[in-house]
C-alpha positions as CSV (number, residue, x, y, z in Angstrom):
1,M,-10.1,-20.3,-9.1
2,S,-12.7,-22.9,-9.9
3,S,-13.7,-24.1,-13.4
4,M,-17.0,-22.2,-13.0
5,T,-18.7,-21.3,-16.3
6,R,-17.9,-17.9,-17.6
7,L,-20.1,-15.4,-15.9
8,L,-19.7,-12.4,-18.2
9,P,-21.8,-12.3,-21.4
10,L,-19.9,-12.7,-24.6
11,L,-20.8,-9.2,-25.8
12,L,-19.4,-7.7,-22.6
13,L,-16.2,-9.8,-22.9
14,A,-15.8,-8.8,-26.5
15,S,-16.1,-5.1,-25.5
16,L,-13.6,-5.5,-22.8
17,L,-11.1,-7.3,-25.0
18,R,-11.3,-4.4,-27.6
19,A,-10.0,-2.0,-24.9
20,A,-6.7,-0.2,-25.4
21,T,-3.7,-2.2,-24.3
22,L,-0.8,-1.3,-22.0
23,T,2.1,-3.7,-21.4
24,I,4.2,-3.4,-18.2
25,T,7.6,-5.0,-18.1
26,D,9.2,-3.1,-15.3
27,P,10.3,-5.5,-12.4
28,M,8.7,-4.7,-9.1
29,P,9.3,-6.9,-6.0
30,P,5.9,-7.5,-4.5
31,P,5.2,-4.8,-1.9
32,A,3.9,-5.9,1.5
33,W,0.5,-4.4,0.7
34,A,0.3,-6.5,-2.5
35,L,1.0,-9.8,-0.7
36,L,-1.4,-8.9,2.1
37,E,-4.1,-8.1,-0.5
38,R,-3.8,-11.4,-2.2
39,E,-3.8,-13.2,1.1
40,L,-6.9,-11.4,2.2
41,L,-8.8,-12.5,-0.9
42,R,-7.6,-16.1,-0.3
43,A,-8.5,-16.0,3.4
44,N,-11.9,-14.5,2.6
45,T,-12.7,-17.4,0.2
46,D,-11.6,-20.1,2.7
47,A,-13.5,-18.5,5.5
48,C,-16.7,-18.2,3.5
49,D,-16.3,-21.8,2.4
50,L,-16.1,-22.8,6.1
51,F,-19.2,-20.7,7.0
52,A,-21.2,-22.2,4.3
53,S,-20.3,-25.7,5.3
54,R,-21.3,-25.1,8.9
55,Y,-24.4,-23.0,8.6
56,L,-26.1,-23.9,5.3
57,D,-27.8,-27.2,4.6
58,H,-27.9,-29.0,1.3
59,R,-31.0,-27.0,0.3
60,G,-29.3,-23.7,1.0
61,Y,-31.4,-23.2,4.1
62,L,-29.7,-21.2,6.9
63,L,-29.5,-23.3,10.0
64,H,-31.7,-21.3,12.4
65,T,-35.3,-20.9,13.5
66,P,-37.2,-18.8,11.0
67,R,-39.5,-16.1,12.3
68,W,-41.4,-13.1,10.8
69,G,-40.4,-9.7,12.1
70,T,-38.0,-6.8,11.8
71,L,-36.1,-7.6,14.9
72,D,-34.9,-11.1,13.8
73,G,-36.8,-12.0,10.7
74,P,-36.2,-12.7,7.0
75,D,-34.2,-9.6,6.2
76,D,-31.6,-10.5,8.9
77,A,-31.3,-14.1,7.6
78,I,-30.2,-13.1,4.1
79,E,-28.3,-10.0,5.4
80,T,-25.8,-12.6,6.8
81,F,-24.4,-12.8,3.3
82,H,-24.7,-9.0,2.5
83,N,-21.2,-8.6,1.1
84,W,-20.5,-12.0,-0.5
85,T,-21.4,-10.9,-4.0
86,L,-19.2,-7.8,-3.6
87,L,-16.4,-10.0,-2.3
88,H,-16.6,-12.1,-5.4
89,A,-16.6,-9.1,-7.7
90,L,-13.4,-7.9,-5.9
91,G,-11.7,-11.1,-6.9
92,A,-12.5,-13.8,-4.3
93,G,-13.0,-17.4,-5.4
94,D,-16.0,-18.5,-7.4
95,S,-17.2,-20.7,-4.5
96,V,-18.2,-17.4,-2.7
97,L,-20.6,-16.6,-5.5
98,Q,-21.9,-20.1,-5.6
99,H,-22.6,-20.1,-1.9
100,F,-24.5,-16.8,-2.1
101,K,-26.7,-18.1,-4.9
102,R,-27.4,-21.3,-3.0
103,A,-28.2,-19.3,0.1
104,Y,-30.4,-16.9,-1.7
105,E,-32.5,-19.6,-3.4
106,G,-32.7,-21.5,-0.1
107,H,-33.7,-18.3,1.8
108,L,-36.6,-17.7,-0.6
109,N,-37.8,-21.2,-0.2
110,Q,-37.2,-21.3,3.6
111,Y,-39.2,-18.2,4.2
112,K,-42.0,-19.0,1.8
113,E,-42.7,-21.9,4.2
114,L,-43.1,-19.5,7.1
115,R,-46.6,-19.0,8.5
116,T,-47.9,-16.4,11.0
117,T,-51.2,-16.1,12.8
118,K,-50.8,-12.7,14.5
119,T,-50.1,-10.8,11.3
120,K,-51.4,-11.3,7.8
121,L,-48.2,-10.1,6.3
122,A,-46.7,-13.6,6.5
123,E,-49.8,-15.8,6.9
124,N,-48.9,-17.4,3.6
125,G,-45.1,-16.9,3.7
126,A,-42.8,-13.9,4.0
127,Y,-42.4,-13.7,0.3
128,Y,-44.8,-13.3,-2.6
129,K,-43.5,-13.3,-6.1
130,E,-40.1,-13.8,-4.5
131,F,-40.3,-10.3,-2.9
132,V,-41.2,-9.4,0.7
133,T,-44.9,-9.0,1.1
134,Q,-44.7,-5.7,3.0
135,S,-42.0,-4.1,5.0
136,D,-40.1,-0.8,5.4
137,W,-37.0,-0.1,3.4
138,F,-34.8,0.2,6.4
139,H,-35.2,-3.6,6.7
140,T,-36.0,-4.5,3.1
141,G,-32.8,-2.8,2.1
142,E,-30.7,-4.6,4.7
143,G,-31.8,-7.9,3.3
144,A,-31.3,-6.9,-0.3
145,R,-27.7,-5.7,-0.2
146,G,-26.1,-8.9,-1.5
147,F,-28.8,-9.3,-4.2
148,M,-28.2,-5.7,-5.4
149,F,-24.5,-6.5,-6.1
150,L,-25.0,-9.8,-7.8
151,G,-25.0,-8.1,-11.2
152,L,-21.4,-7.0,-10.7
153,S,-20.4,-10.6,-11.2
154,D,-23.2,-12.2,-13.2
155,P,-25.1,-9.8,-15.3
156,A,-26.0,-12.6,-17.6
157,D,-28.0,-14.6,-15.0
158,E,-31.4,-14.7,-16.7
159,R,-33.2,-15.4,-13.4
160,Y,-31.5,-12.4,-11.8
161,V,-32.5,-10.1,-14.7
162,T,-36.1,-11.3,-14.6
163,R,-36.3,-10.8,-10.8
164,M,-34.8,-7.3,-11.0
165,R,-37.3,-6.3,-13.7
166,R,-40.2,-7.7,-11.6
167,F,-39.0,-6.1,-8.4
168,A,-38.5,-2.7,-10.0
169,G,-41.9,-3.1,-11.5
170,L,-43.4,-3.3,-8.1
171,Y,-42.6,0.4,-7.7
172,M,-43.6,1.4,-11.2
173,N,-47.2,0.1,-11.0
174,E,-46.4,-2.7,-13.5
175,D,-48.0,-5.2,-11.1
176,P,-51.7,-4.5,-10.4
177,E,-51.4,-6.3,-7.1
178,A,-48.8,-3.8,-5.9
179,P,-50.0,-0.2,-6.5
180,N,-47.1,1.1,-4.4
181,Y,-46.5,4.3,-6.5
182,D,-48.8,7.2,-7.1
183,P,-47.6,8.8,-10.4
184,V,-49.7,11.9,-9.9
185,H,-48.2,12.9,-6.6
186,K,-45.0,11.1,-7.3
187,I,-45.0,9.3,-4.0
188,I,-44.6,5.7,-2.7
189,R,-47.8,5.6,-0.7
190,S,-46.7,4.0,2.6
191,L,-43.7,3.3,4.7
192,W,-44.8,-0.3,4.5
193,N,-44.7,-1.6,0.9
194,G,-43.7,-4.6,-1.2
195,S,-45.2,-7.3,-3.4
196,K,-48.6,-7.0,-1.7
197,G,-48.7,-3.2,-2.2
198,P,-48.8,-0.3,0.3
199,M,-50.1,-0.5,3.8
200,L,-52.7,2.2,3.9
201,H,-53.6,1.9,7.6
202,K,-51.6,1.9,10.9
203,A,-49.4,-1.1,11.3
204,T,-49.7,-3.4,14.4
205,V,-47.0,-4.4,16.8
206,Y,-47.5,-7.9,15.4
207,D,-46.6,-6.7,11.9
208,W,-43.3,-5.5,13.3
209,V,-42.6,-8.4,15.7
210,G,-44.4,-11.5,14.3
211,D,-45.4,-14.5,16.2
212,P,-43.7,-15.9,19.3
213,V,-42.1,-19.3,18.9
214,P,-41.3,-21.8,21.7
215,G,-37.8,-22.2,22.9
216,S,-34.8,-20.4,24.2
217,F,-32.6,-18.4,21.9
218,H,-29.3,-16.5,21.8
219,M,-31.0,-13.2,21.1
220,L,-29.4,-10.0,19.7
221,H,-32.4,-8.1,21.0
222,G,-32.5,-9.9,24.4
223,P,-32.3,-8.2,27.8
224,K,-28.8,-9.6,28.8
225,G,-26.9,-9.8,25.5
226,R,-26.2,-12.6,23.1
227,A,-24.4,-14.8,25.5
228,Q,-27.6,-15.4,27.4
229,L,-30.3,-17.8,26.4
230,V,-33.7,-16.1,26.5
231,D,-37.0,-17.8,26.6
232,L,-38.7,-16.2,23.6
233,E,-42.3,-16.6,24.7
234,K,-41.5,-15.0,28.1
235,H,-39.6,-12.2,26.4
236,Y,-42.2,-11.7,23.7
237,P,-44.1,-8.9,25.5
238,K,-40.9,-6.9,25.7
239,M,-40.4,-7.3,22.0
240,L,-43.9,-6.0,21.4
241,A,-43.1,-3.1,23.7
242,H,-40.0,-2.3,21.6
243,C,-42.2,-1.5,18.6
244,A,-45.2,-0.1,20.4
245,E,-44.8,3.4,18.9
246,Y,-43.8,2.3,15.4
247,L,-47.3,2.1,14.0
248,D,-47.7,5.2,11.8
249,S,-47.3,4.0,8.2
250,V,-49.4,6.0,5.7
251,G,-47.7,8.3,3.3
252,D,-44.2,8.6,1.8
253,H,-40.9,8.5,3.7
254,P,-37.3,9.1,2.7
255,L,-36.5,5.5,3.5
256,N,-38.4,4.7,0.3
257,L,-35.7,6.4,-1.7
258,A,-33.7,3.2,-1.2
259,S,-36.2,1.4,-3.5
260,T,-34.5,3.3,-6.4
261,N,-31.8,0.6,-6.2
262,L,-34.2,-1.8,-7.9
263,A,-34.8,0.6,-10.9
264,L,-31.2,1.5,-11.0
265,N,-30.1,-2.2,-11.3
266,A,-32.8,-2.9,-13.8
267,Y,-31.5,-0.1,-15.9
268,L,-27.9,-1.2,-15.5
269,L,-28.8,-4.7,-16.7
270,T,-31.2,-3.8,-19.5
271,G,-30.5,-0.3,-20.6
272,E,-34.3,0.3,-20.8
273,Q,-35.0,4.0,-20.4
274,K,-38.2,3.5,-18.4
275,Y,-36.2,2.6,-15.3
276,K,-34.0,5.6,-15.5
277,D,-37.1,7.8,-16.1
278,W,-38.9,6.5,-13.1
279,L,-35.9,6.8,-10.8
280,L,-35.3,10.4,-11.7
281,E,-39.0,11.3,-11.5
282,Y,-39.2,10.0,-8.0
283,V,-35.9,11.5,-6.8
284,N,-36.6,14.8,-8.4
285,A,-39.9,15.0,-6.5
286,W,-38.0,14.5,-3.3
287,R,-35.5,17.1,-4.3
288,E,-38.2,19.6,-5.0
289,R,-39.9,18.9,-1.6
290,T,-36.6,19.2,0.2
291,A,-36.0,22.6,-1.4
292,Q,-39.5,23.8,-0.5
293,N,-38.8,22.7,3.1
294,G,-35.7,24.9,3.5
295,G,-33.3,22.1,2.6
296,N,-34.5,19.6,5.3
297,I,-35.9,16.4,3.8
298,P,-39.5,15.9,5.1
299,T,-40.1,12.5,6.8
300,N,-43.7,12.4,5.8
301,I,-45.5,13.2,2.6
302,G,-49.2,12.8,2.7
303,L,-51.3,10.8,0.3
304,D,-52.3,14.1,-1.2
305,G,-48.6,14.8,-2.0
306,A,-48.4,17.6,0.7
307,I,-45.3,17.9,2.9
308,G,-46.3,16.5,6.3
309,G,-49.7,15.7,4.9
310,E,-50.6,13.0,7.3
311,Y,-49.7,15.2,10.3
312,G,-51.3,18.6,9.6
313,G,-48.2,19.9,7.8
314,R,-45.7,18.8,10.4
315,W,-42.9,17.8,8.0
316,Y,-40.8,16.2,10.8
317,K,-43.3,13.6,11.9
318,G,-43.6,9.9,11.1
319,T,-42.1,6.6,12.1
320,Y,-38.3,6.9,11.8
321,G,-38.8,10.6,11.2
322,W,-37.0,13.7,12.6
323,N,-39.3,13.7,15.6
324,F,-39.2,9.9,16.2
325,T,-38.4,10.1,19.9
326,I,-40.1,7.1,21.5
327,F,-40.2,5.1,24.7
328,D,-38.7,1.7,23.9
329,G,-40.5,-0.7,26.3
330,E,-37.9,-3.4,25.7
331,I,-35.0,-1.4,27.1
332,E,-37.3,0.7,29.2
333,Q,-35.9,4.1,28.2
334,V,-36.4,6.9,25.7
335,A,-34.8,6.3,22.3
336,H,-34.2,8.7,19.4
337,R,-34.4,6.9,16.0
338,N,-34.4,9.3,13.2
339,S,-33.3,7.7,9.9
340,F,-33.7,10.6,7.5
341,H,-30.4,9.9,5.7
342,A,-30.8,6.1,5.3
343,G,-32.7,6.4,2.1
344,M,-31.8,10.0,1.1
345,W,-28.1,9.2,0.5
346,P,-28.7,6.0,-1.6
347,G,-31.5,7.7,-3.6
348,F,-29.7,10.9,-4.4
349,G,-26.5,9.0,-5.0
350,N,-28.2,6.8,-7.6
351,A,-29.6,9.9,-9.4
352,Y,-26.1,11.4,-9.4
353,L,-24.6,8.2,-10.9
354,L,-27.2,8.2,-13.7
355,T,-26.8,11.9,-14.6
356,G,-23.6,13.4,-13.1
357,D,-25.9,16.3,-12.1
358,P,-24.3,18.1,-9.2
359,S,-27.6,19.4,-8.0
360,Y,-28.3,16.1,-6.4
361,I,-25.1,16.4,-4.3
362,A,-26.0,20.0,-3.5
363,T,-29.3,18.8,-1.9
364,L,-27.3,16.4,0.4
365,R,-24.8,19.1,1.2
366,R,-27.5,21.6,2.1
367,Q,-29.0,19.1,4.5
368,M,-25.7,18.8,6.2
369,D,-25.3,22.6,6.2
370,N,-28.6,22.9,8.1
371,L,-27.4,20.5,10.8
372,Y,-24.0,22.1,11.1
373,A,-25.6,25.5,11.4
374,Q,-26.9,24.3,14.8
375,K,-23.6,23.0,16.1
376,K,-22.5,23.4,19.7
377,T,-19.4,22.7,21.6
378,V,-20.2,20.7,24.8
379,D,-17.4,19.8,27.2
380,G,-14.9,20.5,24.5
381,R,-16.7,18.3,21.9
382,L,-18.4,19.4,18.7
383,M,-22.0,18.3,18.6
384,I,-24.9,18.6,16.1
385,P,-28.6,17.9,16.5
386,Q,-30.0,14.6,15.4
387,M,-33.7,15.4,15.9
388,Y,-36.3,18.1,15.2
389,G,-39.7,18.7,16.6
390,D,-41.1,18.4,20.1
391,P,-38.4,16.7,22.3
392,R,-41.0,14.1,23.5
393,G,-42.6,13.7,20.1
394,Y,-46.2,13.4,21.2
395,K,-47.9,16.7,20.5
396,F,-47.7,19.9,18.6
397,T,-46.9,22.8,20.9
398,G,-45.8,25.4,18.5
399,Q,-42.3,25.3,20.1
400,E,-40.7,22.7,17.8
401,A,-36.9,23.0,17.5
402,W,-33.7,21.1,16.9
403,Y,-32.8,18.8,19.8
404,H,-30.7,15.8,20.9
405,W,-27.2,17.1,20.2
406,T,-24.6,14.3,20.0
407,P,-21.0,13.9,18.7
408,N,-22.4,12.0,15.7
409,L,-21.2,14.4,12.9
410,F,-22.3,12.2,10.0
411,T,-18.7,12.0,8.8
412,N,-19.5,8.9,6.6
413,R,-22.2,11.0,4.8
414,L,-19.8,13.9,4.4
415,T,-17.2,11.5,3.0
416,E,-19.6,10.3,0.4
417,I,-20.5,13.8,-0.6
418,Y,-16.8,14.6,-1.1
419,L,-16.0,11.4,-3.0
420,W,-18.9,12.1,-5.4
421,S,-18.3,15.8,-5.8
422,M,-14.5,15.9,-5.4
423,D,-15.0,19.5,-4.3
424,P,-12.1,20.7,-2.1
425,K,-14.6,22.5,0.2
426,D,-16.3,19.2,0.9
427,L,-12.9,17.7,1.7
428,E,-12.4,20.4,4.4
429,R,-15.4,19.0,6.3
430,I,-14.2,15.5,6.9
431,P,-11.5,14.1,9.2
432,K,-8.1,13.5,7.5
433,T,-7.6,10.0,9.0
434,G,-7.4,6.5,7.7
435,W,-8.1,6.0,4.1
436,I,-8.8,9.7,3.4
437,A,-5.5,10.6,5.0
438,F,-3.7,8.1,2.8
439,L,-5.2,9.5,-0.3
440,E,-4.0,12.9,0.8
441,G,-0.5,11.6,1.3
442,Q,-0.5,11.7,5.1
443,E,-0.6,8.0,6.2
444,P,1.6,6.0,3.9
445,D,1.4,2.9,6.1
446,Y,-2.4,2.9,6.0
447,P,-2.8,0.1,3.3
448,E,-0.7,-2.4,5.3
449,K,-2.5,-1.5,8.6
450,A,-5.9,-1.8,7.0
451,L,-5.2,-5.1,5.3
452,R,-3.7,-6.6,8.5
453,S,-6.7,-5.5,10.4
454,S,-9.0,-7.1,7.8
455,L,-7.0,-10.3,8.1
456,A,-7.4,-10.2,11.8
457,R,-11.1,-9.8,11.4
458,V,-11.3,-12.9,9.2
459,R,-9.3,-14.8,11.7
460,A,-11.5,-13.7,14.6
461,K,-14.7,-14.7,12.7
462,V,-13.3,-18.2,11.9
463,A,-12.2,-18.6,15.6
464,A,-15.7,-17.6,16.7
465,M,-17.3,-20.1,14.3
466,R,-15.1,-22.9,15.7
467,R,-16.0,-22.0,19.2
468,D,-19.7,-21.8,18.4
469,T,-21.7,-24.5,20.2
470,T,-25.2,-23.3,19.3
471,T,-27.7,-25.3,17.3
472,A,-30.3,-24.3,14.8
473,D,-33.1,-24.5,17.3
474,T,-31.4,-21.9,19.5
475,R,-30.5,-19.4,16.8
476,L,-32.8,-16.7,15.3
477,A,-32.1,-15.0,12.0
478,D,-29.9,-12.2,13.4
479,Y,-27.5,-14.5,15.4
480,L,-25.3,-15.6,12.5
481,M,-24.7,-12.1,11.1
482,D,-21.8,-11.6,13.6
483,F,-20.2,-14.8,12.3
484,N,-20.1,-13.6,8.7
485,P,-16.3,-13.6,7.8
486,A,-16.5,-11.7,4.5
487,T,-14.4,-8.6,4.9
488,T,-14.6,-6.1,2.1
489,D,-14.2,-2.5,3.2
490,S,-10.4,-2.2,2.9
491,L,-10.4,-4.1,-0.4
492,A,-13.0,-1.8,-1.9
493,E,-11.2,1.3,-0.7
494,L,-7.7,0.2,-1.7
495,T,-8.3,-1.6,-5.0
496,L,-11.4,0.3,-6.4
497,G,-11.2,3.7,-4.8
498,G,-14.7,2.9,-3.5
499,Y,-16.3,3.7,-0.2
500,L,-19.2,1.7,1.2
501,T,-21.2,2.5,4.3
502,G,-24.0,0.5,5.9
503,N,-26.9,1.3,3.6
504,I,-25.3,2.3,0.3
505,W,-26.0,-0.6,-2.0
506,T,-24.6,0.9,-5.2
507,L,-20.9,0.6,-5.9
508,H,-19.6,4.1,-6.3
509,S,-16.0,3.7,-7.3
510,R,-13.3,5.0,-9.6
511,L,-12.2,1.6,-11.0
512,R,-13.3,-2.0,-11.4
513,Y,-11.3,-5.1,-12.6
514,F,-12.0,-8.1,-14.8
515,D,-10.1,-11.3,-15.4
516,P,-10.2,-12.0,-19.2
517,V,-8.8,-15.6,-18.8
518,A,-11.5,-16.7,-16.4
519,G,-14.2,-14.5,-18.0
520,R,-15.3,-13.0,-14.7
521,A,-15.2,-9.9,-12.6
522,G,-12.5,-9.2,-10.1
523,L,-8.7,-9.1,-9.9
524,P,-7.1,-12.0,-11.7
525,P,-4.9,-14.4,-9.6
526,D,-1.7,-12.9,-8.4
527,V,-2.6,-9.3,-9.4
528,A,-2.7,-6.7,-6.7
529,A,-3.9,-3.1,-7.1
530,L,-3.6,0.0,-4.9
531,V,-5.4,3.3,-5.6
532,E,-3.0,5.9,-4.1
533,K,-4.6,9.2,-5.1
534,L,-7.9,10.6,-6.4
535,T,-8.4,13.9,-8.0
536,P,-11.5,15.2,-9.9
537,D,-10.0,14.1,-13.2
538,S,-7.5,11.3,-12.4
539,V,-6.6,8.3,-10.3
540,T,-3.1,7.2,-9.4
541,L,-2.9,3.4,-9.4
542,T,-0.2,0.9,-8.7
543,L,-0.6,-2.6,-10.3
544,V,1.7,-5.5,-9.6
545,N,1.9,-9.1,-10.7
546,T,3.1,-11.0,-7.6
547,N,3.7,-14.1,-9.7
548,Q,7.4,-14.3,-10.6
549,V,6.9,-17.0,-13.2
550,Q,3.8,-16.3,-15.2
551,S,2.4,-13.2,-16.9
552,R,-1.0,-11.9,-16.0
553,T,-3.6,-9.8,-17.8
554,V,-6.1,-7.5,-16.1
555,L,-8.9,-5.4,-17.6
556,L,-9.5,-2.1,-15.9
557,Q,-12.8,-0.3,-16.1
558,A,-13.4,3.4,-15.4
559,G,-16.1,3.3,-12.7
560,A,-18.0,0.4,-11.3
561,Y,-20.5,0.6,-14.1
562,A,-18.3,2.1,-16.9
563,E,-19.8,5.5,-16.1
564,H,-16.3,7.2,-16.3
565,Q,-14.0,7.5,-19.3
566,F,-10.3,7.0,-19.4
567,L,-8.5,9.7,-21.4
568,S,-4.9,8.6,-21.0
569,A,-2.4,6.5,-19.1
570,G,0.8,8.6,-18.9
571,S,1.6,9.4,-22.5
572,T,-0.7,6.7,-23.9
573,A,-4.1,8.0,-25.1
574,I,-7.0,5.8,-24.3
575,R,-10.4,7.5,-24.7
576,S,-12.4,4.5,-23.6
577,S,-14.0,3.2,-20.4
578,R,-11.7,0.1,-20.5
579,L,-8.0,-0.6,-20.5
580,T,-6.2,-3.9,-20.9
581,V,-3.0,-4.1,-18.9
582,R,-0.5,-7.0,-19.5
583,L,1.9,-7.6,-16.6
584,S,5.1,-9.6,-17.2
585,P,6.2,-12.0,-14.4
586,G,7.1,-10.1,-11.3
587,C,6.4,-6.7,-12.9
588,G,4.4,-3.7,-11.9
589,S,4.0,0.0,-12.3
590,R,2.4,3.2,-10.9
591,L,0.0,4.6,-13.4
592,T,-1.6,8.0,-13.5
593,L,-5.0,7.5,-15.3
594,Q,-6.6,10.7,-16.6
595,M,-10.4,10.4,-16.8
596,K,-13.6,12.2,-17.3
597,R,-16.1,11.3,-14.6
598,Y,-19.7,10.5,-15.4
599,A,-19.1,10.6,-19.1
600,N,-21.1,7.5,-20.0
601,P,-24.5,6.0,-19.2
602,P,-23.7,3.4,-16.5
603,T,-24.2,-0.2,-17.5
604,L,-23.5,-3.8,-16.4
605,S,-24.1,-5.3,-19.8
606,N,-21.8,-3.8,-22.5
């Protein structure tokens, strides 16, 4: 651990240190999973150090060729570091957080220098007031993931708090240059929004794709895969063809529910009621519309607040909507790109975190019920529809229906519903494999397998970095994402009882840990943790000190944001959101922690 300045504010540290105390003196030889867990944290730190040394310059600029666009633009560049802040909050070295901060500041400066001629969106830089000028939340959210989790480790960072307030204010009409929100109709007025406000006209293909740049690049979106160098200027017409049907922008879209992460984090950092009020007002409006629409979330709300208002009442229309079946001219085939859930789950999950109100989960469950009501068995495989409307998407025929059945059963979304609700009926709907099977007592070797797999992933990413012979002038923003070595999924599951999928940027978990000696978030050195069972009112946790010589102290928190409340640990009454555990050298224990979930206002600051 570095000698980095304490990150946690003194008031938070004082609150943590006042927690009830439990001392463990029972010897426990370090289990294999514990040693693997500690090794994964160490390997992650070393691998991130290597990545930063190879692909960041002294200014924090990512070594690539910057471009505007959603295919390989600013959101992809900073998405390269999407889980580094989470990794630090899990217990990786302080250098990981330092690298992220350097990369984030460098990214803002690097893309402020960008200039475009074919779109006005970046004619004076990709960022204005340190936030993207205009984009959709599918892409804005991808780029914001690491930033959203920074408060887990450093809630006292004044610049971070200031930015979060400013960014949340962009969606609360606190900035007159960015009237994104209509408080009368309770809508965000366009799919395209940001620090320059809403786009109230059709987008252009250049808004989506940006300018061509000279040179040949290893392109993720190229015609022959990443191994091939592609002349960008020659390929540019194909890139435009990729986005030729993405132009409808006016009106609200479920993707915009992802913007609630800004208000949520501003509330977590400051406790100011206005952020909670706005978030619930906006999510509640979507909940009401979804109920009015038979439980299917509409993918367009008109500027008049009407469901399907920009399409004559057709609720399923719009870019990235239920009926977004297009011809992709880059790959020269029809593509189905409905993203109804990509904002719905983050937004409703945020409202549930703030309130514990099960009606938010009921809305998600009903949406899944509607899809499963249309299930079919095709060649022995269960399938559900992914789309609704006219199968070609171009015209209203009066014959709109569900279509495009696939084996994608949205099991990740069903898993989130279960972990939030802890309803046994929700558990029945998800596969009992992997982590869920382990929690149900069915795969006892899962922790070791998952941790070994994660170590293999880190090793493979390091090997790929060392083999990489590309240079900055042949890389676009998305190229380095596949080299990111930070590996966090198994650590979040096994240590926190948390589950993170691609576009959930809030840490929903049963536990979090702090190191009182270093004054920072994460597991202290030598301490390993394993969540073995979850019930609606308890968590079974094994803690072990792998150090055979020195004692260790770890602070446990009920919930990522102290939203839960410990009631007892065995026969020890607690009645607090925090618990101090002192581990003698080489000692450990299995604890059953009784808790009341969603008992406290979530916070990052006290």
